[in-house]
N, C-alpha and C positions, 0 to 999 in steps of 0.2 A: 504495499501501500504507499509506496513511496510518493510522498506529497509532491516531490521535485521531478516526477519523471523517467524515475530507475525503472528496477524491475519492479512487477506487479503479482501479487500473491496470486496462482492458479487456484486458484482456489476451485410425547414422546416417554423417549425412555432413554435410558441409559444402552450402551450398543447390545444388541439381541446376542451377540458373542461375548460381551461383556457390558436577464440576460443581453447582451449583444448578440452570444452566438445565437444562429437559427435552433430553433427547440422543436423537438416531437414530443407531445404529452401524450401521457397514459390514456387509453380509450376509457369510458366509463365502466367501471368495475364495483359493485359493492365492497367497501372496503371491511376488513377482517382486524386491522390496527386501529388501536386506540389513540388518537393523536391529541387527548386532552392535555397531556404532561409528558415530560421525556420519560417519566417513570412509568408511566402506562403505556407508553409506545413501546419500552423495552419488554415489559410485561407481557404484552401481545406478541411480540416480536417470537419470543421462547416458550408461548402457551402451548400445552399447559402445566410446563415445568416451572415452579415456583422462583422466583427470583432469589430468596434465601437459598432455598437447594442449589440453585445454578452456580452460584458464589463460592457455597461451600463446598460443593463436592466436582466441580466441573471447573470453573474459570481457572486459566492454568493448570490444570490439572490433568485432563482425560476429555476425550472427545464426547460429545451427545449428538445424538441422532433423535431425532422428533418425525416420526411418520403418521401423517393423519388422515390420508384417506378422505378429505374433506373438499366435497366439489368447490363449496364457496372459498376454500381457501387458494384450490388450484385455480381457478379461475380469477382472482386477485393477485395474485404470483403471475398469471401471464400477462396483468396488463401492465407490469413492469418493463417488461422489454420483450421484443418477440421478433424471431428471423426476418418476419415480413417488413420490421421498421426501416432494415438496413436500406433498401431502395431508395426512401426518402432521404433519407439521411446522407447515402452518399451523393444524392445529387443536390446538397446543400453544401457540399464540398467538406471532404473528412481527407486527412493527409495519412499516408503510412507513417507507422512510428509513432507519431503523435498522437493519433486519434484510434487505428487500429491497427494490430500486427495481424500477420498469417503465417500460422506456424503448424510442425506436426514433428512427432516424437518418432526419430528413425533410429533403430538400432540402439536405443536408451538415450540416445541425443536430439536435442531441440535442433530442428531444421526449421529456420525465417524464411520462407516465401515471400516477403513484401516487396513492393515494385518502388519505383521512385515517385514521387511526389504526389498529386491527388487519387484517391482512389477512385477508381471506375466500377460500378457496380457488375456491370457483364464479367467483368476480368475475375472479379470477387467471388461472383457466384460460380465461374468456371473453375476456380481454383478449390471452391468450397466442393463443387460435384465430383470433377475429376483427380484431382490431387489429395481429396480427403482432408484438407486442411482445415484446421481450428481457426475462425475465427474470434479474434480479442478483441474487445471494445473496450477503452479506456475511458473511466469516469463517466458514465452514462447519464449520472445526476444532472449534466449540464444540458441536457437533453429533456431530461424526463420528470416532470413535476413530483410524481409520485415518490419516485427515488428520493429527490431535494427534500420532500418532507421528512422521509423516513431518514435520511442520513443527517438533517440539520438537527432534528431532535435526538438522535443517538451521540451527537456531539456535545451537545446538551448534557445527556446522560453519564456520557464518559470523561467529559471534560478533555479530550482527545479527538485531532482529526478522526475521522472516518471518511475512507475512500470506497470506491467498487469498480469492479471490472463485469462484463458480461462475455461469458466463452459459450462459443456457439461451436458444437463438432460434428460431423458428419457420422453415419453408422459405420460399426466397424473401425474406427480409429481413435486415436490418443494425440491430445494437441502437445503434452508437457511430459518431459521423463519425471521419473520420482524426484522430488526436492522438498524442503522445507522452506520455511516464510520468516520474516522478521514481524509477524503481526498475527493480532487473534482474529480468526476467520471464522464467518457466517456464512454459509451455501444456502442460497434458496432457490430449489430445483423449479424452473420456469415452464419448460416445455421439454416432452420427450422423457427419455430415463437416462439416468449415467450410474455405471458401474463405478464403485469406490474401492479402493484398498487404502487402509491406512496402516502404519508401523510405527514401531516403537522409536521415539528421537534419539539422533547419535549426539545431540546439544540440545539439552532442554532450555527452554525459553532465549531459541537463538537470538543472536542481534542481527543476522544479516542471512540473506538469501543463498542455499547452496543447492547443489543437483548431487545424488547419492546414486552411486552406482547398487544395480540389482543386486551382485555377490556380496554386498555389504548390510543391505538393509534387514534382509532374512526372510521369512515368512510375514505375512500381514497379520496385526493385532486384531484388526476388525475388516471384513469384506461384507458390501450391501447394496445396494438399488436403490437410488435415490429417484422419486416419482414426484411430478409437479404437486406443490402445496408443502412436500418435505421441506425441511430444516437440518442442516448440520452446523454443529460447530466443533472448531478444535483447538489448541493451544499452538502460540507459536512454535516452533521447533518439530512440530508434527509432520513425520513423512508422508507424503500421498501423492496419489496419482489415480488418474481417473479415465475410463473411454466410455465410449457411446458402443451398448451390445450392438451385433447384428440383428436382422429384423427392425430396430429403431429407427426411423430416418434421419433422426438427429436429436442432440438436445441442446438445450438453452439453461445455463445457470447463472446467476448472479452472486458475486462474491462480494459480502462487506466487509473491509475490514480495518482495525484500530489497532491504537497502543504500540504504533513504531515509536523508536526511540522515547518511550515513557515510562521507564524504570527507574528505580531508586538511584542505579548508578546516573542514569542520565539526569535527574535531578541535581544529585550532589554536584555533579560537573560544572551545573548552571549555578548553584547557590553559594559553593565556596569560594569563589573568588571576592565575593560581596561580603562573607562573615571572615573573611581574611582582612580584607580593606578596613573592617568596623573594629577587630578585636586589634588590631595594628595599632590603632588611633588611642587605645586604651592600655595598651600591655607593650611596656616596652622591650620585653624578652624578645618579642617580634621584630622589634625596630632594630635589635643588634646586628653586626656585620656577620655575614656567612663569613667562613675560614679562607686565608688567602690562597688564591689557584684553588679555590673547589671548582669553578667550573672549567678548568684547565684538566681535570681528572678524569680519567678512564673508570676507574671503581671508585664509589663514593660509599661504598658500605660501611665504613667508619661512621659516617654523617647519618646513619639511617636510627641511631639510639637517640640524637639531638631532634631528628625530625617528628620521629615516635613521641618525645617528650612536647614538642610545640604542636602537634595533632589533640593531644591529650588538653593541653592549654585551651583550645579551639573547642574542644567539646566541652569542657569547663565553662566557658564564657556562652556558649550557645544555651546549655542547662540554666544558667543563671538571668538569661535575658529572653531566650524561649524565642528567638528573633530569625528566621533563616528567610531570607527574601530569593525568591525566583523571579528574574525580569525577563531575560532572552525566551524560555520556552513560554512563558505567556504570551509576548507580544509574538511569538512565532505562530501560536494557535490562534489569538485573535484577529491575526493580519491573515491567516489563510484558511479560516472554516468558512461554511457556508452561512451567509445571512439567511435570516427568517423568511420561511415560503408565507409572504402575506397575498397574494393574489393579486389584483389590481391597484390595491391602494399603495400611496406612494408616503411611507412615514418619513421621508426624509426632509419634507417641507413642513419647518414650523407653523402651525396651527394653534387655534384655543386662545385662552386669555394668556398675557405675557404675566410673569411670577411678580407677584410683590411681597414686603416684608409680613403681611397677614396671609399669603397664600398658602393652602396645602398641596403641598406636590408628591409626587411617586416616580420611582424609576422606570421609564418603559426598557422590555428588552432585558432584563436584570438578568436572564442566564447569558448574554450577548455582551455584557459589559464586565472587565476586569479593573483591578486599582493595582498599579506597580509602583514601586518606591527605587529611584534609581539616579545614580548619578547626575549633575547637572553637566550640560553638552558644555557650558562655557567654564562653569568652574568645578569640575569634578572634585579635587579637594578639599574644597570648605565646606560644601552644601549639598544636600539632596533634593529632591523635588519627588512631589506626587504626581504621576500621570493615569490618567483614565484612557480606558482603550474600548472602542465600541464595535460593535459588528458594521457600522456604517462607512469604517474605513478600511473592512476588510476587500481582500483582493475581488470576493464576488463569486456569482455562482458559475460563471461562463469559464472561469479560469482556475477553478475551485480543483486542487491539486495537481494541476498542470506544469506548474512552474520547474526552475529549475535551481539546484542548491546555492549557487552565487548568483540568483536574481536581486537585485537591489533597487530596480526601477521598475514599472508599469508601462503599459503599453503608451501611456502619454508622456513618459520618461520622467513621472514624479518618484522622488525617492521614498521608499517603503518607511526610511526612518522619520518620516514627517507626521505619521500618523499617531492620533493620541493629542489630548487634551492634556496641559502642563500647568500645574499650579504650585505654589509655594509649597512646601513640606507641612506649614501651619494651616493648612486646608484639610490635610489627610484626614482627623475626625470626624469632620463634616462630611467628607465623600463617604467614609465609612458610615455615617449616620444614613444616608441618603440610600446607599446600596443595601445596607441589612436591614431598613424599617421598611413595612407596607406603605405607608405614608408619613410626611411628617413636614409640619409646618417651618416656612423660612425663616421663621423669627427664633426657631429654637435650634438652629444649626450651631454646632461648636464654632464660633468664629467672633472675634473680639469687637465687630462693629456692625452695626446694619448694613452700610453700604458692602461689606464685604460678603456678606449674607446673599444681599438682592445681587450682589455682581455673579457670585457661583453659579445662582440659581437661573439667572439669565442666560450665562454662558452655556449650561447643560442645555435650557429649553431652545437654544438657537441650534443646537446639534441633534436638536429631535431625542436627546435624551431621558429628558424628564416633561410630564404634562403636568398640569394645573388641573388640579380637580375641584 
């Protein structure tokens, strides 16, 4: 599920063996998903499995198969994406590599059959029919509103980016060799049937994609057929391969994947620099010089005892202050996630009453707003500032999960670093008040003057982040 355009995952009961872009919206079908809240959406996704059971017994631990045999569920899944959608999408302009991959597993290896430039539907269909190639469609939520709704709610639920791919495989064929991914995967079987084999991980909770040879993975731990309406979950690192059985004209499934680079290790890599910076301001031991020529030494084993001591001092500081700030992960999430699916309404235009000192206000789109504390750009040594990031400044649906790792500007050339409202650190408590309260009066904001209170409320209202009740 790399959001930046890398390799993508190929993606009851417990196992029986144990936009600017053009869109093609979903056909009308009775929804079996509950969009009332992120929590209800996830509950309906894994139904009838209860959430507490799922996270206690399956999440990051073992696969889960939910076979439903429910015509309504099957019809709804089919509305998410169909083989027949490809003709219309290709006519609107899709590109090999960026939007679509054509591939097939040959002798245990992935063979990519992409052409150059734009995808021609007749050529695509020829490769599908004659070469038995799998069509891998990247990030269909850009075109399918129902997937947009599902993934937007899941991003709120997990607090992590959620990507998706569609895999369409003709009968008697397999698109990808046995491999594992660095994401948590949910498979929704949409059309036809798919034969799945899962294997014991060689790397538990893997941090990267990797192909595994048949002679290394042993026998499957689970083997089954997915039919329309069925759901499969497996943790990152689970080795898997899937093929369309003979007699089934083709199979279509949607993979929904999340939690890439979202581990405690990733969080510590993000938060430790700030912890060191703050602690060094108070602890002179961290400000003492490293030994002479330390950076010139090949083996610094003699310094490990000192480093261990310094890490313990950092842990003591954290224990006493209970402040561990994450800025980059938060900003990456908020700037690359999906905006809310709001239909034809335009929430980016301020409306309603202007906030005054006696006004009651509330935060709009709380699940899409975060507060960070970070160094000031102009004077990072002496002060820190509070910033408010919201979905209105995110990349948007049309480019969701489609960037590259080194992207620093959008299509209009605007730096991604300009996103977010920045306030003096003295505004932090007031921002937390607004974020944590269902409603709050402007006059009750924790600021020293009425002018500051009104200015804060007006700034947020102008950016459509609050509304006056």
